[in-house]
FIDREN-406495 format. One record per residue (C-alpha): x, y, z. Coordinates in steps of 0.5 Angstrom, whole numbers, plus 500, padded with zeros to 3 digits. Example, Ala and Ser with C-alpha at 12.3 -4.5 7.8 and 13.67 -1.06 7.14 Angstrom:
2
525491516/527498514/
//
This chain:
774
656480283/658487281/659491287/652496288/653498295/654504300/659509297/659507290/657512284/652508281/648511275/640511277/637505276/630509274/633513269/632509263/625508265/624515266/628518260/625513255/618515257/616509261/614513267/607513270/605520272/598521275/596524269/598518265/593514269/586513267/580509269/573507266/568512266/573517268/570525268/574531268/574537274/575544273/576549278/573556277/577561281/576568283/579574278/579578284/584579290/579581295/571581294/564579297/561573293/554577292/551571288/552565284/548563278/549556276/543554272/545555265/552552267/548546269/544545263/551546258/552539254/556534258/556537265/555532270/555536277/557543279/559544286/559550291/561551298/554550300/554543297/561541301/558544308/551540307/556533306/559535313/566536309/571540313/575546311/583544310/587544316/593547318/597543323/601547326/599549334/603555334/603559341/605566341/609570345/603572349/601565350/595565346/594560340/595563333/589566329/587560324/581562320/578556316/580555309/574551306/575547299/571552296/570560298/565561303/562568302/568572300/574571296/581573299/586572293/586571286/585564284/581562290/577556288/569558288/566553284/568546282/565543275/565536273/563534266/564528261/570532258/575538260/573542254/566541256/567543264/571549261/565551257/560551262/565555267/564561262/556560263/557561271/555568273/558570279/556577282/562580286/563586290/570588290/574590296/580593298/586588297/593588301/599584297/605587301/608583306/610589311/604593309/599588311/601591318/600598317/594601321/590603315/591596311/585592308/583587313/584580310/580577316/576580321/578575327/586577325/586585327/592588324/592582319/597579324/596571325/602571330/607574334/612569336/619569339/625565340/632566344/634570350/632577350/635579356/642576354/642579347/640586349/646585354/651583349/649589345/650594351/657592351/659591343/664595340/661595334/654594331/652592324/645592321/642590315/635590312/633585307/628581303/627574302/623574295/617570294/618564289/613560285/615552286/614551278/615543279/616540272/610536273/604540275/599538281/594532279/589528282/584522280/579520285/574514285/570510289/572502288/568496289/569496296/566503297/573506299/575513296/581512292/586518290/591518285/595524287/602527285/605528292/611527297/607522301/601518301/600517309/599524311/594526306/590520307/590522315/588529313/582526308/580521313/580524320/580532319/576533312/571527311/571525318/571517316/576512318/583511315/581505312/576508308/581512304/587509299/592514297/597512291/602516288/606514282/612517279/613524281/616530277/619534282/616537289/620541292/616541299/610544295/607537294/607535301/600539302/593538302/590542297/582544295/582540288/584533292/578534297/573537291/575531286/574526292/567529294/565529286/567522285/562520291/557524289/557522281/560515283/565516277/572517277/574525277/581527274/583534275/590536272/593543273/595547268/601552268/598558269/593555274/599553278/602560279/595561282/594555286/601552288/603554295/609559294/615559298/619564302/616572302/620575308/622582310/627582316/632587320/638584323/643587328/650584330/654586336/661585335/667586340/673590339/676583336/671582331/668576335/660576335/657578342/649577340/644577334/638580334/633579328/626581327/622578321/615579318/613573314/607573309/603567310/598569304/590569305/590562308/594558313/597552309/598545312/605548315/605555313/606558320/612553322/616555316/618562318/618560326/621553328/623550322/628556320/629560326/634556330/639556324/640563325/646561330/649558323/656555324/658561329/659561337/654567338/652567345/646570345/640571340/633573340/628573334/622576333/617573328/610576325/606572321/601576317/595575312/595578305/591577299/595573296/596565295/598561301/606560303/609554305/615550305/620551299/626547298/630548305/623550308/626556313/633554313/635558306/632564309/636564316/642562312/641568307/640573313/646571317/651570311/649577308/649580315/656577317/659579310/656586311/660586318/666584315/666589309/664595315/670592319/675592313/676585314/677579310/670575310/673569311/677571317/671574320/668568320/674564322/674568328/667566330/667559328/665553332/671549333/671541332/673540339/667544342/662538339/657537341/656544341/649547344/647553340/644560343/637557340/637551343/640546338/646541339/650540333/654533334/659534328/662539324/669542321/667549319/674552318/676546314/670547309/672554308/679553307/678548302/673552298/678558298/683554296/679551290/676557288/683561287/681566292/688569293/689570285/682573285/684581284/688579278/682576275/678583277/683587274/683583267/675584267/675591269/680592262/673589259/669594262/666588267/665588274/668582277/666580284/667574289/662572294/663567300/657564304/657558309/651554312/649549316/642546317/638541321/634536317/633528317/630529324/622529326/618523326/619515324/620512318/618505317/621499312/619492310/623487306/620481303/624476300/621470296/624463295/627465289/631470292/628476290/627482295/621487295/622493299/616497302/618504304/613510306/618515303/616518296/621519291/620526287/626525282/631524287/633517286/630513291/630507287/637507286/639509294/635504297/637499292/644500294/643500302/639493301/645490296/650493301/647489307/644483304/649482298/643481293/644483286/641490284/637487279/633482284/631488288/624492287/623498291/615500292/613507295/606511294/601506296/597507303/594500303/600496301/605500306/602501313/606507315/610512312/612520314/613522307/619526303/621532306/627535310/632531307/630525311/629520306/636517306/638518313/631516316/628512311/635509310/636507317/630504318/631500312/638498314/635496321/630491317/636488313/639486320/633483322/632479315/640477316/638474323/632470321/636467315/642466320/638461324/636457318/643458315/646454321/641449320/643448313/650448315/649444321/652449326/650453332/648460330/653463334/658460329/655463323/658469320/655473314/659478309/657480302/651475302/654469304/653465311/660462313/661457319/667462322/674459321/672454315/670454308/663452309/658457306/651458303/648464300/642468303/639467297/640459298/637460305/631464302/630458297/630453303/626457308/620459303/613456305/610451300/604455299/609460295/609465301/615470303/621466306/623472310/618478311/621483316/619490318/623496322/621503324/626508326/626514329/632519329/634521336/636528333/637532327/643531322/647538321/649538314/654544313/659547308/661553304/660556297/664561293/661564287/665568282/661572277/662578272/657584271/656588265/656595267/652597261/647592261/647590269/647583266/650577270/655572268/657566273/664565271/666560277/662556283/665552288/662548293/665544299/660540303/660535309/654530308/657525313/658518310/656518302/651513299/652515292/657520290/654521283/647522286/649527291/653531286/646532282/642534288/647539290/647542283/640542282/640546289/645551287/641552280/634553285/638558289/641562283/634562281/632566287/638570287/638573280/632571276/625569280/620573283/613572284/610579284/603582286/600589284/600593290/593596289/589590285/593584288/593581281/599576280/603580275/608574274/603569272/606565267/613564264/613570260/613574266/616569271/624568269/626561270/634559270/636556264/641551263/646556260/645560266/647555271/655555272/659548272/660547280/666545282/665540288/668537294/666533300/669533307/666526310/665528317/660522319/653524323/653521330/645521330/644515325/647508324/649510317/653516319/649520313/647527313/641530309/643533302/637534298/636542300/643544302/645547295/639551295/641554302/648556301/647559294/643565295/648569300/654566296/651569290/649576293/655577296/659576290/654581287/655586292/663585292/662587284/658593285/663595291/667600287/660604286/659604294/653599293/653595300/646591299/642588293/636585295/634578291/633577285/639581283/636583276/640586270/635592271/636593278/643592278/643597272/639602276/644602282/650603277/647609275/645612281/652611284/655613278/655621280/657620287/663616284/665621279/664627284/670623288/
//
């Protein structure tokens, strides 16, 4: 048997199926008698709904049903929940207005769902939507993040005066102020973390039906079926969980956005019950821009206090976080508990205080996007540290080195309450500086200058907390033929879970990969699951799977002892074979399974384990970006990109590199290309298609020089740290630090993301007269 275990760079087993068009995505599924749903959305950012006339639409050809919020209320369908019990700094709960699946009385953002139409065909539903007559009375709208707090700003919700959902703090205010009082130098920065549209390759979709047992059945493109089932049952429909069967097949990207409950899922299930026919809804790309939860959108001010030797004394951060018009499932958690603790970074800063204000605006809701708060924290901190190095005239690596947490200080308690178990931060940076050719950079800068190009280099370190939280469960079922089926509650969105879990089982049980099947995304077949998010599927789900494999081995050991006529304590196990220790007598685990299988054809072994991480894992690393800027156009070309990461023990180096490359691509996208823009007066989305919203292409992303430093995690048996989000965390500050370095010849000290050619060109033109005068 060829080795297919932990640490092997094996190709992904699912790729042949996916690349040859044999994947099965939600929209590929059809059911007999299927109908089609269409959502009629608000064209206004803020307006009263004066009246809705559905008569002509109801009589349109092919229309089966048209529903408004009154229909949902009559059926006791509850609003979509926000599951974040956030407590404000004053001890009061956050302001949490209701979010019905269809707008009630007022629309609060462009794209707010108002009417749901179901017809025999999608074209019929669309045609009927044009016959729906809605009388709106427009209201003033607010789309600006900081502007939402202005005294004269339009109010999104009456129950949220000043558009404030919460004011939240973390850290030690007194100790932080004491640190600033004795500072020799204070460095400040103001920055924007721009709003992003997730833009997964496969859009959201669902197919709802009622089965022969009167259960609700929902096929949905998601990041985990069990959480959605619980929300639908206990929080929205108020029916037992066993009445809901949620399934997810192949998923073409999620990035956090597909974790959440959305109105369309509720509407499709409701209509399927009313009509007793399946209802399919599939998002169009323009619809996705309006209705998929967005990411980021923070505005921050930060101050760093340093002593005379450049050591950090205290950090003070104030952030305004845009939540959109409604609170998504976890929206308030992202700018608060999810990311704020990571503002300590990889540094020994003894005192930190953070204040976050969450505001409502007339924009689409905001929630987790790849990294979920940790990219925002790393960007702020690493831009601030770089600005401090520049003001002190110090090498950016040297300032970081003076403040790194040393390996011998581990485990280290940060000022924001986390305990890092492992990390060798200086080693990561030193390796990145060497691999990037930092010492010879000035020669490359001079050569570029001769071509009228501005060359810059930027450094950023990062650390994130991931793979913690709730438990994950895995089941291994082994047949008499030696075939293994794995049932696990995570959900692949393209990361390669089938391969990863197969490697763990193959490594632990010594079973050939071709004899292992991975099953995800079925709430009836899989009894429990926490889903995919926070880079937890392998460190948490993999740990549960490893524990389950050990249970199978112990069950099989007893049968092997019987077959070998020896005591179980004398039986060893390695590479799929049980051996009487000290002899050559042996039997394979698959032979043991054959001997253990019941006569009725049931499973020889059927074991289950649930594993709860005792703490998070803390992947960390260093990015170095080198780029050139064309002075005449402001255009950027990436010429070199280096990443050194510590993900603990590595399961599959090939897949890991792919995750990092993809994350770097998304980080570069935010840094220089992507920006979701609303018109400040009307609240209309100005970047509602790929004609206006710039996505990075393959030729925009540089080759990534990649190195791993394996420092095993101590918080899980596999020694692994999460890796799915890391590239998107380290890239934005590294890129912007490089842009600022390139423009430093003009005295530029900061550029907000995205650093577009237009923005850079204007900065050059603004600073050229000052440079010429000197």
